[in-house]
N, C-alpha and C positions, 0 to 999 in steps of 0.2 A: 569671513568666518562663517560657518554654518554647522549645526549639528541637530542633534534629538536628543529628546530623554523621554522615558517612559516610568510609568507607575502601573504595577498590577494589583488589583483589588480581589479578595476571594469574597463573594456575596452570597449569603445564605437565602436566597431567592431564586427562583426560576429563571433562566435566560429571558423568555417571554414576558413575565412580569417586569424585571429590570428595564429591558428595553421600552416598555411603555412609558418610563419615566426618561432614561437618557437618549432615546430616539425622539423626543417630542419636546415641545416648547415648556413641559413640567419641569424639565432640569434646570432651567434659567429661572423659575419660579422658588424651586427649592434652593438652589444658590443664594437667591436673594433673602429667603427666610433664614437658613443655615448661617450665613453670613453678614447679618447687617452692620457691621463695623467696616464690611470693604464694599458691598453693593447696596444702593437704595432702592434700585428698580431697574427695571428694563421697559423698552419699547418695541413692539413689533412694526417694521417699516415697511415690510411687504412679506406676503405669505402665509402661511397656516402651519409652519414647524417641518414642512416637508422641503426636498430639495428647490432651491431658489429663495428660501425665506431669508430676509435680512432684519436683523434685530439691532439696537443701540442698549447697550449696557452702559449704566450710571454708578459711578464711584461714589462711596459715602464721602461727606467731609472731611478732610484731614488725610485722606488718601493720597500720597505723591504722585505728581504726573497729573496728565491731562484728567479731565472730568468724566469722560466717557471713551467708550470705542464702539466701533460697528464690525459687526461678525456676519460672515454669508454663510449658510448651510449649502455648501455644493454637492454635498452627498448624504443622503439618508437612505440608507438601503435596509427596509424592513425583512429581507430575507437573509442576508449576511449578519445583519445585525452592525452596521458600520455608517458612523457619522463623521463627516470632515467638515471643518468650520474655519476656515482661514479669516483672521482678522484684516478688516478691509479699510479701516481708518480710525486715528486716533490712538488711544491707550498706548500699548508696546509700541507701535509703530512710531510714535512721537518721541522715543525714547531710545533711539539708535538702531531699530530693527528695519531690515528692508521686508521681511517676511516672517509671519507666524501662524502656523497651522495647526489646530487641534484637531486631533483624530481620536474617537472613541470605538471600541470594540467590546462587543459582548458575546463569550463564548459559552456554550454549553460545556456542563462538566459531565462525562461521558460515567452511565450508571449512577448518576447523582441528579434526579430530575428538579429537585429543590434548591439547586445550587448553581453558581455559575461564576466566571471569572471575568472583570472588566478591566480591560488595558486602556490607560489612557495615555496618548503620543502626543508630545509638542515637538513638532520639526520648524526650526527657525534659522535665518539667515541674519547675520549682524553686519550695519554699516560701519561698527565701530567697537573694538573690543572692550571699550568703557562700558558700553551698553549691559554688559554681564553684571556689573554691581546693580543696577535697577532690577534684572532679570531674575536672580534668585528667589527673592522675597514673594512675588505674586505668582511665579511661575507655576505650582501645580494648583494654587487656587483657581487661575483662571482655566484649568483643565474641566472644571464642573459645568461651564455655561456651554 
């Protein structure tokens, strides 16, 4: 079984300013600080936040499932403001998923230079439909890394 889910957020900050966070490692730092009950930290294993970067994200004690997951930044396009980051090891892949890819798009709003739209999409492939039970709770939280 495969599918995708998206979430659209209207942000009262310009696309270029929003991308400075969403298109970089600052997003992982923001996630750890905003959700300390979910994440305890992350480590850059390779790269500097651009395409080719590999990070390991650590879950807080008490979060069900594996202690961490690894995510690769395969696309970080500063012109189109697109970031694509598949989970490569651990996390949800140990919970019945074959594939789990996060995509973030930051779009300018015509005529509104100080506003933008952020679209977060997760594309997934399940090994087993029972994985959906685990999937629903952390789904959108994982879109922020």
